[in-house]
C-alpha positions as CSV (number, residue, x, y, z in Angstrom):
1,X,-28.3,31.5,35.2
2,X,-26.3,30.1,38.2
3,X,-26.4,26.5,37.0
4,X,-25.9,27.0,33.1
5,X,-25.1,23.5,31.5
6,X,-25.1,21.7,34.9
7,X,-27.2,18.4,35.0
8,X,-29.1,17.9,38.0
9,X,-30.9,14.7,39.0
10,X,-33.6,15.1,41.6
11,X,-35.4,12.2,43.1
12,X,-38.9,12.4,44.2
13,X,-39.4,15.3,41.8
14,X,-42.7,14.6,40.2
15,X,-44.4,16.6,42.9
16,X,-43.9,18.8,46.1
17,X,-40.5,20.1,47.1
18,X,-38.8,18.1,44.4
19,X,-40.9,19.5,41.6
20,X,-40.3,23.0,43.0
21,X,-36.6,22.4,43.0
22,X,-36.6,21.1,39.4
23,X,-38.4,24.3,38.3
24,X,-36.0,26.5,40.1
25,X,-33.0,24.7,38.8
26,X,-34.4,24.6,35.2
27,X,-34.9,28.4,35.3
28,X,-31.3,28.8,36.4
29,X,-30.0,27.0,33.4
30,X,-29.8,23.2,34.5
31,X,-30.7,20.3,32.5
32,X,-33.0,18.6,34.8
33,X,-33.6,14.8,35.4
34,X,-36.9,14.0,37.0
35,X,-36.5,10.7,38.7
36,X,-39.7,9.5,40.6
37,X,-41.5,6.2,41.3
38,X,-44.4,7.5,39.4
39,X,-43.2,7.1,35.8
40,X,-46.5,9.0,34.5
41,X,-46.2,11.8,36.7
42,X,-42.5,12.1,36.2
43,X,-42.8,12.4,32.4
44,X,-45.7,14.9,32.9
45,X,-43.3,17.0,35.1
46,X,-40.5,16.8,32.5
47,X,-42.8,17.7,29.8
48,X,-44.1,20.9,31.7
49,X,-40.5,22.1,31.8
50,X,-40.0,21.2,28.1
51,X,-43.0,23.3,27.2
52,X,-41.2,26.1,28.7
53,X,-38.1,25.6,26.5
54,X,-36.0,24.0,29.4
55,X,-34.1,20.9,28.9
56,X,-35.7,18.0,31.0
57,X,-36.1,14.3,30.9
58,X,-37.7,11.8,33.1
59,X,-36.6,8.4,34.4
60,X,-38.8,6.0,36.5
61,X,-36.8,5.1,39.6
62,X,-37.6,3.3,42.7
63,X,-34.8,4.5,44.7
64,X,-34.7,1.3,46.8
65,X,-34.1,-0.8,43.8
66,X,-30.3,-1.1,43.0
67,X,-30.9,-2.0,39.3
68,X,-33.4,0.8,38.7
69,X,-31.1,3.4,40.3
70,X,-28.1,2.3,38.2
71,X,-30.1,2.1,34.9
72,X,-31.8,5.5,35.5
73,X,-28.6,7.1,36.4
74,X,-27.0,5.7,33.3
75,X,-29.8,6.8,31.2
76,X,-29.5,10.4,32.5
77,X,-25.7,10.3,31.8
78,X,-26.1,9.1,28.3
79,X,-28.7,11.8,27.5
80,X,-27.0,14.7,29.1
81,X,-23.4,13.7,29.4
82,X,-23.1,13.3,33.1
83,X,-24.4,14.3,36.5
84,X,-23.2,17.5,38.3
85,X,-26.0,17.7,41.0
86,X,-27.8,15.1,42.8
87,X,-30.6,16.0,45.1
88,X,-31.7,12.9,47.1
89,X,-35.3,14.0,48.0
90,X,-37.5,11.0,47.8
91,X,-39.2,10.3,51.1
92,X,-42.5,8.9,52.8
93,X,-43.9,9.3,56.2
94,X,-45.6,7.0,58.6
95,X,-47.4,8.0,61.8
96,X,-47.4,5.5,64.6
97,X,-46.6,5.2,68.3
98,X,-43.6,2.9,68.6
99,X,-45.6,0.2,70.3
100,X,-47.9,0.0,67.3
101,X,-45.4,0.6,64.5
102,X,-45.4,-2.3,62.0
103,X,-41.9,-3.6,61.2
104,X,-42.5,-3.5,57.5
105,X,-43.5,0.3,57.7
106,X,-40.1,0.9,59.7
107,X,-38.1,-1.0,57.0
108,X,-39.8,0.7,54.1
109,X,-39.3,4.2,55.4
110,X,-35.7,3.5,56.1
111,X,-35.1,1.8,52.8
112,X,-36.5,4.9,50.8
113,X,-34.7,7.5,53.0
114,X,-31.4,5.9,53.5
115,X,-31.0,3.1,51.1
116,X,-32.2,5.5,48.4
117,X,-29.9,8.2,49.4
118,X,-26.9,5.7,49.6
119,X,-27.7,4.1,46.1
120,X,-28.2,7.5,44.3
121,X,-25.2,8.9,45.8
122,X,-23.1,5.9,44.8
123,X,-24.2,5.9,41.4
124,X,-23.9,9.7,40.8
125,X,-20.5,10.2,42.7
126,X,-18.8,7.5,40.5
127,X,-19.7,9.7,37.4
128,X,-18.6,12.8,39.3
129,X,-15.2,11.3,40.3
130,X,-14.8,9.9,36.7
131,X,-15.4,13.3,34.9
132,X,-13.3,15.1,37.4
133,X,-15.6,18.3,37.3
134,X,-16.6,18.1,40.9
135,X,-20.3,18.0,42.0
136,X,-22.8,18.8,44.6
137,X,-24.7,16.2,46.5
138,X,-27.8,17.6,48.4
139,X,-29.9,15.6,50.7
140,X,-33.5,16.7,51.8
141,X,-33.4,16.2,55.6
142,X,-35.7,17.8,58.1
143,X,-35.8,19.6,61.2
144,X,-36.3,16.0,62.4
145,X,-32.5,15.6,61.4
146,X,-31.8,17.6,64.5
147,X,-34.7,16.6,66.9
148,X,-37.5,14.4,67.5
149,X,-41.3,14.4,67.4
150,X,-43.6,11.8,68.8
151,X,-45.1,9.2,66.4
152,X,-42.2,9.4,63.8
153,X,-39.5,7.0,65.1
154,X,-38.4,5.7,61.6
155,X,-38.6,9.2,59.9
156,X,-36.6,10.9,62.8
157,X,-34.0,8.1,62.7
158,X,-33.7,8.2,58.9
159,X,-33.3,11.9,58.8
160,X,-30.5,11.9,61.5
161,X,-28.9,9.2,59.4
162,X,-28.7,11.5,56.5
163,X,-26.5,14.0,58.3
164,X,-24.1,11.1,59.1
165,X,-24.1,10.0,55.3
166,X,-23.5,13.6,54.2
167,X,-20.6,14.2,56.4
168,X,-18.8,11.0,55.2
169,X,-19.6,11.9,51.6
170,X,-18.1,15.4,52.1
171,X,-14.9,14.0,53.6
172,X,-14.5,11.5,51.0
173,X,-15.5,13.7,48.1
174,X,-13.3,16.8,49.0
175,X,-10.3,15.7,46.9
176,X,-12.6,15.3,44.0
177,X,-14.3,18.7,44.6
178,X,-17.6,16.9,45.5
179,X,-19.6,18.6,48.1
180,X,-22.4,17.3,50.2
181,X,-24.9,19.1,52.3
182,X,-28.3,18.6,54.0
183,X,-31.4,21.0,53.8
184,X,-33.4,20.7,57.0
185,X,-37.0,22.0,56.2
186,X,-39.7,22.6,58.8
187,X,-43.2,21.7,58.0
188,X,-43.9,22.3,54.3
189,X,-47.6,21.9,53.3
190,X,-47.0,19.2,50.7
191,X,-49.2,16.1,50.2
192,X,-47.0,14.3,52.5
193,X,-47.7,16.8,55.4
194,X,-51.3,17.2,54.5
195,X,-51.7,13.3,54.9
196,X,-50.4,13.6,58.6
197,X,-52.7,16.2,59.7
198,X,-55.8,13.9,60.1
199,X,-53.6,11.0,61.2
200,X,-52.1,12.9,64.0
201,X,-55.5,14.4,65.0
202,X,-57.0,10.8,65.2
203,X,-54.0,9.4,67.2
204,X,-53.8,12.2,69.6
205,X,-57.6,12.9,69.9
206,X,-57.4,16.4,68.9
207,X,-58.7,18.5,66.1
208,X,-56.8,19.2,62.9
209,X,-56.7,22.7,63.5
210,X,-55.0,22.0,66.7
211,X,-52.4,19.7,65.1
212,X,-51.4,22.6,62.8
213,X,-51.3,25.3,65.4
214,X,-50.2,23.5,68.5
215,X,-47.9,20.7,66.9
216,X,-46.7,21.8,63.5
217,X,-46.3,25.4,63.9
218,X,-46.2,26.0,67.6
219,X,-42.4,26.6,67.8
220,X,-42.2,28.9,64.7
221,X,-41.5,32.6,65.1
222,X,-44.5,33.5,62.9
223,X,-46.9,30.5,62.9
224,X,-46.1,29.9,59.0
225,X,-45.4,26.9,57.1
226,X,-42.1,26.7,55.1
227,X,-42.7,26.9,51.4
228,X,-41.5,24.6,48.6
229,X,-39.8,27.6,47.2
230,X,-37.9,28.4,50.4
231,X,-36.4,25.0,50.3
232,X,-35.6,25.2,46.5
233,X,-33.9,28.5,47.1
234,X,-31.5,26.8,49.6
235,X,-31.1,23.8,47.3
236,X,-29.9,26.4,44.6
237,X,-27.6,28.0,47.1
238,X,-25.9,24.8,47.9
239,X,-25.8,23.6,44.2
240,X,-24.2,26.8,43.0
241,X,-21.7,27.1,45.7
242,X,-18.6,25.5,43.9
243,X,-15.9,25.2,46.6
244,X,-15.2,23.1,49.5
245,X,-15.7,26.0,51.9
246,X,-19.4,24.9,52.2
247,X,-19.5,21.0,52.6
248,X,-20.8,18.6,55.2
249,X,-23.2,21.1,56.5
250,X,-26.9,21.1,57.4
251,X,-29.0,24.1,57.0
252,X,-32.4,24.5,58.8
253,X,-35.3,26.2,57.1
254,X,-38.0,26.4,59.4
255,X,-39.3,29.8,60.3
256,X,-37.2,29.6,63.5
257,X,-38.9,26.3,64.7
258,X,-35.3,25.0,65.3
259,X,-32.5,27.5,66.1
260,X,-28.9,26.2,66.3
């Protein structure tokens, strides 16, 4: 029970990586706040956890909306007494060559990935500072926090930006024992990635099988996707590590796709 009596707010946790993080954290004793744009799915995930006798609640949250972020975090604090762990995980993806990328898609992706990370960080870190018990802030980055791929200009830009935000939070939060770290997964077969396969196949004029084999997994050591549990276990490691010895770091989880 590595997270006994800790409160973890996880954005984008009604499905995919975020949902698995919520399940793993709840099993380790955390009280989990499922924060997601999809209010119905968010509550369904929270109910699944409660059915297993875990403590969980849901809040509807558009992470780009300042009022919704502030009210959602306040609701969680009121229910559970504070926030010990924030996982900024909400994200989207758009596949376009730069010359065809609509400006509104660029702005939307950066708003979700970067504005959302900032707004949730600000709201939660105020509570962490006020309570004086420290805390852990974890950002879901990507291998694209480290290197680029074609057709993903806003995504690569945003994921690089998360590392910068993390490092500032680590420096500012140190005196309050608030740590900040980034998880950088390779391709995880979530709905977000599944959607990219036909999009890239069409854009590049290749088969979907070739997208998976020759683009997504070609640089891994074993031709395997990273799993949602792989990412959740790294999040647990960061969340349970309670000193400033591990802060301001980014850890790649990609089957060797990217090696530092």
